[in-house]
N, C-alpha and C positions, 0 to 999 in steps of 0.2 A: 968649432964646437968641442967641446972637451967630454971628457967621460961623464961628467955629471949631467950634462945636456943630453948626450947620447945614451944615458942608462934611462933617463925617462922615455925617450922615444922607444926605446927597447921594450921598456916595460909595458908601454901602451901597445906596441906591435905584438907582443905576447899575449896581452889580454883580449885583443881584437877578435880571435876566433871565439872567444866565451861571450863577447858582446853580440856576435852575429848570432850565435847560437840562442842566446837568452833573446835578442830580438826577434829573431824568427820564431821562437817558442811562444812568445807573448802574442805575436801577430797572430799565429797559427790558433792560440787559444782564444783571442778574440773574435777571428772569423767561425770559429766552432761555435763559441757562445752566441753569438748574432745570428747564426744559422739555426742553431738548437731553439733560441727564443723565437724567430720567425715561425720555424715548423711547429714549435708547440701551439703558437697563438693560431696557425691556421688548423691545427687539429682540433683545438678548444671550440674555434668558430664552426666547423664541420660538426662536432658533437652536439653543439647547442642549436644549431640546425636541424640535426636528425632528432634531437630530445624534442624541439618544438614540434615537429611534425608527429611525433609518438605523442606527445601531448594533447596534440589538437585531435588525433585518432581516438585517444582514450575518452576525451571530452565528448566528441560526438557521440561515441559509444555508450557514455553515461546519459547524455540527453535522450538516446533511445530507448536504454533501459527506464529511465525516469518516466518516460512517456508510456511506455508499455505497462509501468507499476501503475501509474495513474489511472490507464484504462481499465486494467485488472481491478483496482480498488473501486472504481465507478462501477463495474459489471457487479462486483461482490456486493456494494451497496445496494444496487438495483434489485439484485437478488434477494437479499435481506429485506429491503423494504417490501416487496412482493411478499415474502413469507409471512412478514408481520400484517400484512393487511388481510392475507388469507388466514390467518389465525384469529384475527379480529372479527372477519366475517364468520368464520366457523362458532366462534364464541356467541356472537349476536345471535346466530341460527339455534344454537344449542339453548340459549336463555328464551327464544321464542317458543321453542318447543317443550321446555320446562313449564313456562307459563300457560301455553296451551294444554298440557297434561294436567297441570293442577286445576285449571278452568273446568276442565271435564271432569276431573275427579269430583270437584266441588259441585258441579252441575248434577253428576249422577248421585251424589251424596244426597243432595236437597230433594231429588226425585225419589230416590228408594225411601228417604225418613218421611216423606208426605205420603208416600203410598203405603208405607208401613203405619204412620198414624192414621189413615183413612180406614184401612183392615184391623186396626187395633181391638175395636168393639164392635159387637153385634148391632148397636143403634147407628153406627156411622155405614156399616155396609147396608143396612136397611135404607138409611137416607140416600146413599148412592144409587142402590137399584131404583128407587122410587125417582130419583132425578133422570135416570136413563129412560124410564118408562114414561117421563112426561111427553104428552103429545105435542108441546110447544118447541121443544129441543131436538124432536125427532127429524126434521128436515135439515138440522145441522149435522146429524151423525152420519159418519161414514158406513157404507154397508159392507 
């Protein structure tokens, strides 16, 4: 073996520590990469799981809030419906009272106009007195 073949062997042996260092570094890097990837996947999975539980809790809370809002709305609608019915009832009673008052006013007006007409002239008063004195009507008169 000549210098030329010995030189190649020598060069390879000189580079061997570098190859070992590079291979060790690459192996270490690959191991770290795979471990980091595995750990990140596990953390991501645990975050998804915890978020899933949080979302479920929030959904349940929102369902309860929606139900309470529906009940509150129904109660408010019932209250407004009752108020509306009472207002209608009051308006009906006021209308009846107004009709009754106008009817009584009209009745009193007619009575007082008739009495005024009866007492407006002396002949009508004399005729009324004669009617009161009529013996046929005496049994119907109150004492």
